[in-house]
Residue, then its C-alpha position, 0 to 999 in steps of 0.5 A: x500499500x503506498x504511503x499517503x502523499x500527505x504523510x511523506x515529508x518533502x526532501x526525504x529522497x527522490x520518491x518523497x520529493x516526487x510525491x510532494x511535488x505531486x501533491x502540490x500539483x493537485x494529485x490526490x494520490x501517487x504510487x510507483x511501481x515497475x513498468x511491467x504488466x503481469x502476463x495474466x493481464x495480456x491473457x485477459x485482454x486476448x480472451x476479451x477481444x476473442x469473445x468480441x466483448x469490445x464491440x465497435x472499439x476496434x482500436x482495442x484490438x488493433x494494437x493488442x500486443x503493445x497494449x498488453x505490455x508497457x515494454x512493447x509500447x516503449x522498451x526503455x521504460x523501467x518504472x511507472x509513476x501512477x497518479x490519481x486525481x479525484x473527481x468526487x463532487x458529492x453528487x448523489x449519482x443514483x438520485x439523479x436517475x430519478x429526475x426523468x425529465x432531465x438527462x443524466x451525464x456520468x460524473x467524470x464528464x460534468x466538468x472540463x475534459x479530464x484529458x486536458x486537466x490531468x495531462x497538464x499536471x502530468x507534463x509538469x510532474x514528468x518534466x521535474x522527474x526528467x530533470x531530477x533523474x536525467x532519465x527519459x519520461x512519457x506521460x499517458x492519460x488514456x490516450x495511448x495503448x497502455x493498460x493503466x489499471x494493472x500498472x496502478x494495482x502493481x504500484x499500489x494505487x488501488x485494485x481492479x474491482x469486480x466492475x473492472x474499474x480501479x478502487x482505492x481505499x482512499x478515493x473509492x471509485x471516483x478518480x482519474x488515472x495518469x501514468x508517467x513511464x520513465x527509463x529510470x529505476x525507481x523504488x517501488x511501493x507495495x502492490x495493492x491486493x483485492x479488497x472486494x471480498x464477497x460484495x457484489x453490489x456493482x455487479x447486481x446493480x448494472x441495468x443491462x447485466x454487463x458483467x458475465x462474471x466478477x472482473x469481467x465486462x462485456x462492453x457491448x451491454x454496458x451503457x457507457x459504451x452504448x451511449x458514448x462509443x457505439x456509433x450505431x442504433x441501440x438495440x431495443x433490449x437496452x433502451x428501457x434499461x438506459x433510463x435517463x442516462x444520456x452519456x455514460x453510467x455511474x451505477x456500478x461505481x456509485x454503489x461501491x462501499x469504498x466510496x465512503x473514503x472518497x475525498x472531495x475533488x480539489x481540482x476545481x477545473x473538474x468541478x461539475x458545470x451547473x448546466x450539466x448536472x440536470x439538463x432539460x431533455x427537451x432543450x438537448x433534443x433541439x441542439x444542432x451540431x453548431x449548438x452542440x459544439x458550443x454547449x459542450x465545448x471543453x468537456x468530454x461529452x464533445x467526443x461523442x458527437x451531436x447525433x449520438x448524444x441526441x439519439x440518447x436524449x430521445x431514448x431518455x425522452x421515450x423512458x420519461x413518461x412526459x408527454x410534453x416532450x412529444x412536440x420536441x420529439x416530432x421535430x426530430x422525425x425528419x433529422x438528417x441523422x438516421x440515428x436520431x430519426x430512429x429514436x425519435x420514432x421509438x420515443x413517439x411510439x412510447x408517448x404519442x397518441x396512437x392515432x397521431x403516430x399511425x398518421x405520421x407513420x404513413x406520412x414518413x414511411x414512403x420517403x424513409x430510406x434508412x432500413x432501421x428507421x423504416x422498421x421503427x415506423x412499422x413497430x410504432x405505427x401498428 
């Protein structure tokens, strides 16, 4: 288990100075380990990909060998400095799901894009480490084929829980991970062990049953994957379980018992934007591409693109039971994106008057060119 950065006095050696510097930059925890992943991680990745559980994330398979072992990514790497930044803002993630007229965005995406915030801190710390050791350094924030979580576990920052996310005895499940690889040989911390015990709260709460077994994830069933990464139409079996989740899903993180030790985020740039905590679904459904870019500039949400987000918003509308959304839904029936049109039809079928839906189906079916949208009309109009 790594020593807390607040308990290590600065000036007591390179590692202590490194940790003090990390604390001053706003990191909430730091651990040091070897830049090597256990062979079992490569085997698990291979099995995950072979089963097709990565869905449309072809980039996971494209650089499989480099992802399985940091040495394949950078042969000179000897040590890994793994750092955590809390994004816990004290929000009740599960309570937000009850606000059915509003969209729910995963907590990590409510503030500024974490890539930008964490990477800036990493570069600062890596520069310091490079000057102090004369060694080469490289920084990673979820943007390269590097499996950060096994490195974090080996360094002692936390352990991969049954939901496959990293869990910390100090930060719970609410934190980002950044990694500095260096060619320097650094004294490592004690690797962390698994503290999940018999608890399976994260597995049982999943709305779409995305965990085939403890420590295994089928991304194709995960709401985070479906709402963010999946580029196509969302299968009917997942639409109702999505509820009002329009970008990501926090359920498995929110129920983790270790969250009682979570520290409130110190990084103000990651603080939730007021307009993203409970955004009105009707307003979001009306966004065109330009308005989408303005609304979500500087956030992680912009990466999903307007069409996917509005697709998700329409599903949330269909699940809301709020008939006052019908005019906003009808306004999207002629949208340029078939993703949007299809879910507008689905939502209208759930909220609209049957006679009105049938009339609109007759009007639109003749000119609809997308097969998936036509099928939605056939289901809704009968």
